[in-house]
C-alpha positions in Angstrom: 25.4 4.6 -12.7 25.6 3.3 -9.2 27.4 5.1 -6.3 28.1 4.1 -2.8 25.9 6.6 -0.9 25.6 5.4 2.7 28.5 3.9 4.6 27.9 0.8 6.8 28.0 2.5 10.2 25.4 5.0 9.1 23.1 2.2 7.8 23.4 0.2 11.0 22.7 3.2 13.2 19.8 4.3 11.0 18.0 0.9 11.3 18.7 0.8 15.1 17.1 4.3 15.3 14.0 3.0 13.3 13.6 0.1 15.7 14.1 2.3 18.8 11.7 5.0 17.7 8.9 2.6 16.8 9.1 0.9 20.2 9.6 4.1 22.1 6.6 5.7 20.5 4.2 2.8 21.0 5.3 2.0 24.5 5.1 5.8 25.2 1.4 5.8 24.2 0.8 2.8 26.5 2.4 4.7 29.4 0.3 7.8 28.5 -2.8 5.7 28.8 -2.2 5.4 32.5 -2.9 9.1 32.8 -4.4 10.2 29.5 -4.1 14.0 30.0 -1.5 16.7 29.6 -1.1 19.3 32.3 1.2 22.2 33.0 3.2 22.9 36.1 4.6 20.7 38.8 1.5 18.6 39.4 -1.7 17.6 37.7 -3.6 18.4 40.9 -3.1 22.2 40.6 -6.8 23.0 40.0 -6.2 23.8 36.3 -7.9 21.9 33.5 -5.6 19.8 31.3 -4.7 21.3 27.9 -5.2 17.9 26.3 -7.3 15.0 27.6 -8.6 11.7 26.3 -11.6 10.5 28.4 -14.5 8.1 28.3 -18.1 8.9 29.0 -20.6 6.1 29.9 -24.3 6.5 29.3 -27.0 5.0 31.6 -27.3 2.1 29.2 -23.6 1.3 29.5 -22.7 2.7 26.1 -19.2 4.2 26.0 -18.2 7.4 24.1 -14.7 8.5 23.6 -14.0 12.2 24.0 -10.9 14.1 23.2 -10.5 17.5 24.8 -8.0 20.0 23.3 -7.8 23.4 25.0 -11.4 23.2 26.1 -12.8 22.0 22.7 -14.3 18.5 22.8 -14.4 16.1 19.9 -16.1 12.7 19.7 -13.4 10.2 18.9 -15.2 7.0 19.7 -13.5 4.0 18.1 -10.1 5.5 18.2 -9.4 7.6 21.3 -11.2 7.2 24.6 -13.2 4.2 23.6 -11.9 1.6 21.2 -12.4 -2.1 20.4 -11.2 -4.6 22.9 -10.2 -8.2 22.4 -13.8 -9.3 22.6 -14.9 -6.9 19.9 -16.6 -4.5 22.3 -15.8 -0.9 23.1 -13.6 -0.5 26.2 -12.2 2.4 28.1 -8.8 3.2 26.7 -6.8 6.3 25.7 -4.9 5.2 22.6 -6.1 2.0 21.0 -4.3 -1.3 21.5 -3.1 -1.4 17.8 -1.0 1.8 18.6 0.6 0.5 21.8 3.2 -1.9 22.9 2.3 -4.1 24.6 -1.3 -4.2 23.2 -3.0 -4.7 26.6 -2.9 -2.1 29.4 0.4 -3.2 30.9 2.1 -0.2 32.4 5.0 -2.0 34.1 6.1 -3.8 31.0 5.6 -0.7 28.8 7.9 1.2 31.1 10.6 -1.5 31.1 10.6 -1.6 27.3 10.5 2.2 27.1 13.5 2.7 29.4 15.6 0.0 27.7 15.1 1.3 24.2 15.5 4.9 25.4 19.0 4.1 26.6 19.7 2.2 23.4 18.4 5.2 21.4 20.7 7.6 23.4 23.8 5.4 23.0 23.1 4.9 19.3 22.5 8.7 18.9 25.8 9.5 20.6 27.6 7.0 18.3 25.9 8.6 15.3 26.9 12.1 16.3 30.5 11.1 17.1 30.8 9.3 13.7 29.1 12.1 11.8 31.5 14.7 13.1 34.6 12.5 12.8 33.7 11.5 9.2 32.9 15.2 8.4 29.3 14.1 7.5 27.8 17.0 9.4 30.2 19.6 8.2 30.2 18.4 4.6 26.5 17.4 4.1 24.3 19.1 6.7 25.7 22.6 7.3 23.6 25.3 5.5 25.6 27.4 3.1 24.9 30.8 1.6 23.9 29.1 -1.6 21.4 27.0 0.4 19.9 30.1 2.0 19.5 31.8 -1.4 17.6 28.7 -2.7 15.3 28.4 0.3 12.1 29.7 -1.3 12.7 27.9 -4.6 13.1 24.7 -2.6 9.8 25.3 -0.9 8.1 25.9 -4.2 9.7 22.7 -5.7 8.5 20.6 -2.7 5.0 22.0 -2.9 4.9 21.0 -6.6 6.5 17.6 -5.8 9.3 18.6 -8.1 12.6 16.9 -7.1 16.1 16.9 -8.7 17.2 14.0 -10.8 20.5 12.4 -11.7 23.6 13.7 -9.9 21.6 16.7 -8.6 19.7 14.3 -6.3 22.7 13.3 -4.3 23.3 16.4 -2.1 20.7 17.4 0.5 18.6 20.4 -0.4 18.2 23.3 2.1 14.9 21.9 3.5 16.4 18.5 4.1 19.4 20.1 5.9 17.2 22.3 8.1 14.9 19.3 8.9 17.8 17.0 9.8 19.6 19.7 11.9 16.3 20.5 13.7 15.7 16.9 14.6 19.3 16.0 15.5 20.2 19.1 17.5 16.8 20.4 18.8 13.9 17.8 18.9 15.9 14.7 19.9 17.9 16.4 22.7 14.7 18.1 24.0 12.7 14.9 24.1 15.5 13.1 25.9 15.9 15.9 28.4 12.2 16.1 29.1 12.1 12.3 29.5 14.8 12.7 32.2 12.9 15.5 33.8 10.1 13.1 34.6 12.4 10.9 36.7 12.2 11.6 40.4 15.6 10.0 40.8 17.3 12.5 38.4 15.4 15.3 40.0 16.8 14.4 43.4 20.4 14.4 42.1 20.1 18.1 41.1 17.1 19.5 43.1 15.1 22.1 41.3 16.5 21.7 37.7 13.1 20.4 36.5 11.4 23.6 37.6 13.5 25.5 35.0 11.2 23.8 32.4 8.0 24.6 34.3 7.8 21.4 36.4 7.4 17.7 35.8 3.9 18.0 34.2 5.1 20.6 31.8 8.1 18.4 30.9 5.7 15.5 30.3 3.6 17.7 28.0 6.7 18.9 26.1 7.9 15.3 25.8 4.5 14.3 24.3 4.3 17.2 21.9 7.9 16.6 20.6 7.2 12.9 20.1 4.3 13.9 17.7 6.6 16.4 16.0 9.0 13.6 15.3 6.2 11.5 14.0 5.4 14.3 11.6 9.0 14.4 10.5 8.9 10.6 10.0 5.8 10.7 7.8 7.3 13.5 5.6 10.5 11.6 5.4 8.8 8.3 4.4 6.6 10.2 1.9 9.7 11.8 0.3 11.4 8.4 0.2 8.4 6.9 -1.7 7.9 9.6 -4.3 11.6 9.9 -5.1 12.1 6.2 -5.7 11.1 3.8 -2.9 13.3 0.8 -3.9 16.3 2.9 -4.8 16.2 4.8 -1.5 15.6 1.7 0.7 18.2 -0.3 -1.2 20.8 2.5 -0.6 20.1 2.3 3.2 20.5 -1.5 3.2 23.4 -2.1 0.8 24.7 1.5 0.5 24.3 1.4 -3.3 22.3 4.2 -5.0 21.4 4.2 -8.6 21.6 7.5 -10.5 19.7 8.0 -13.7 22.3 9.8 -15.8 19.8 10.1 -18.7 18.4 13.2 -17.0 21.8 14.8 -16.7 22.6 14.1 -20.3 19.2 15.4 -21.4 18.2 12.0 -23.0 
């Protein structure tokens, strides 16, 4: 049996989000490379050590070593962070490697242009998604957590740990963990990362002086922005993993054409 699972506006906005998120993340890493450390407070020149830092050490013979410092603990990350292969096949000083950044080279100005353009596209697309979702009752109908969902929370956790997923018609509605994940991303993580991105803008700070200090200062906002970005990456990896193990082609096809195939044999016990 085939059902029409995702309407056209949802599918279009989903793929716009995918494009925006990939570009924003990779340009964001390029921007981060210009100052590859995370600090707290209003300034990075406050005398306190960064809570996270990617740096490069150079030996007397010129050999480079990449070091990642997390809360005072140092790790050798040569080849990936701090020192990675350049276009000539030699180690170069670099925070995140070129294969993780857009553009590949150290090009801060272009990375910022791309980042800001896709950030506004992401915000506009997100506003359209929210408006459509509320207008079409998608949020109220499919995402709100019900008493039945709360009662099934621990069972859902156990099922996910055992990679046990519903089949047939039972696979159509979101389970409680899906609902909580989507609600957290839509109403907590995404608004937070957008707000912290705005907090790094001197122009927006000048419009309402002092509002950035409510979040601990511009460097704290930058740190929160970075952390939330990686939390979203974690969500994406889990999301893609679930898409793969529950039927890659069926799930991808439903987000392209809207059509989702249901195996009724499970429902009928065949």
